[in-house]
C-alpha positions in Angstrom: 5.2 39.8 46.4 4.6 40.1 43.6 6.8 42.2 40.9 4.2 44.5 38.8 6.3 45.5 35.4 5.0 48.2 33.1 3.3 46.0 30.9 1.6 43.6 34.0 0.1 47.4 34.4 -0.9 48.1 30.8 -2.6 44.8 30.7 -4.7 45.0 34.1 -5.5 48.6 33.2 -6.1 46.7 29.3 -8.3 44.4 30.7 -10.1 46.8 33.5 -10.8 49.2 30.5 -12.6 46.3 28.6 -14.5 46.4 31.3 -15.7 49.2 32.7 -13.9 52.2 31.0 -15.4 54.1 28.0 -14.0 56.1 24.8 -15.1 59.6 23.5 -15.0 62.6 23.1 -15.6 65.6 24.9 -17.1 68.7 23.0 -16.8 72.1 25.4 -17.2 75.8 23.8 -14.5 77.9 24.1 -15.5 82.4 24.5 -14.1 82.8 20.9 -17.4 80.7 20.0 -15.4 77.4 18.4 -15.8 73.9 19.4 -12.5 72.7 21.7 -12.5 69.0 21.6 -11.1 66.1 24.0 -9.6 63.4 23.7 -11.1 61.2 26.6 -10.7 58.0 27.9 -13.0 56.9 31.0 -13.8 55.0 33.5 -16.2 55.1 37.1 -16.4 52.8 40.1 -17.6 52.9 43.7 -14.1 51.6 44.9 -11.4 54.0 44.3 -8.7 51.8 44.9 -8.9 50.5 40.7 -9.1 53.6 39.6 -6.2 55.1 41.4 -4.6 52.2 40.1 -5.1 53.2 36.6 -4.2 56.4 38.1 -0.8 55.4 38.9 -0.5 53.5 35.1 -1.9 55.9 32.7 -1.7 59.2 34.2 -4.7 60.8 34.4 -7.3 62.3 37.1 -9.1 60.4 39.9 -12.1 62.6 41.2 -15.1 62.0 44.0 -17.0 60.8 45.5 -19.9 61.4 43.5 -23.5 61.3 45.3 -25.0 58.7 45.8 -27.7 59.7 43.3 -31.6 57.7 43.5 -32.9 54.8 45.3 -29.8 52.2 47.1 -26.9 54.4 45.2 -23.4 54.7 45.9 -21.2 57.6 46.4 -18.5 56.2 43.1 -15.4 58.0 42.2 -14.2 58.6 38.7 -11.1 58.4 36.4 -10.7 59.8 33.2 -7.6 61.1 31.1 -8.1 63.7 28.0 -6.0 66.6 26.2 -4.5 65.0 23.0 -0.6 64.0 24.1 -1.9 62.2 27.3 -4.7 60.4 26.1 -3.4 59.5 22.5 -0.2 57.9 24.5 -2.8 56.1 26.7 -4.2 54.1 23.6 -1.9 53.3 22.2 0.0 51.7 25.1 -3.6 50.0 25.8 -4.0 48.7 22.3 -1.6 45.9 22.3 -3.7 44.5 25.4 -7.3 45.2 24.8 -9.7 43.1 23.4 -10.3 43.7 19.8 -13.7 44.7 20.2 -12.3 47.4 23.1 -9.5 48.3 20.6 -11.6 48.8 17.7 -13.3 51.6 19.8 -11.0 52.9 21.1 -9.0 53.9 17.8 -12.8 54.8 15.7 -13.1 57.4 19.0 -9.7 59.0 17.6 -10.4 58.6 15.2 -14.3 60.3 15.6 -12.0 63.0 17.7 -9.2 63.6 14.7 -12.2 64.5 12.1 -14.2 66.7 14.2 -10.7 68.8 14.5 -10.1 69.3 11.0 -13.7 70.0 10.3 -13.6 72.8 12.9 -10.0 73.7 11.9 -11.4 73.8 8.0 -8.9 71.1 6.9 
């Protein structure tokens, strides 16, 4: 039986997200008319099992199934992690294991998120 360590799971998660995931920002308008920004990491799959593995390693939520939409499409599931503390922690855990391109994408999305929050708050 294979023993899985945290580093093994983080390396697997980073590799999976290199190919199937994305980093971004979610915007919502609050009742006071201010925009609220959330940093987000997400991935979608037809098979739920890899997303459950991401959730076990990093937290977040698995939702779905959604669809199917269009011809010859299958229902899919989505994993995402949002929120300042939880998503930041996941990003910085994954960075040592990401490819340089995905690490750059993650850091750029994080910087964009911080810039938008600062701009909103007049900083």
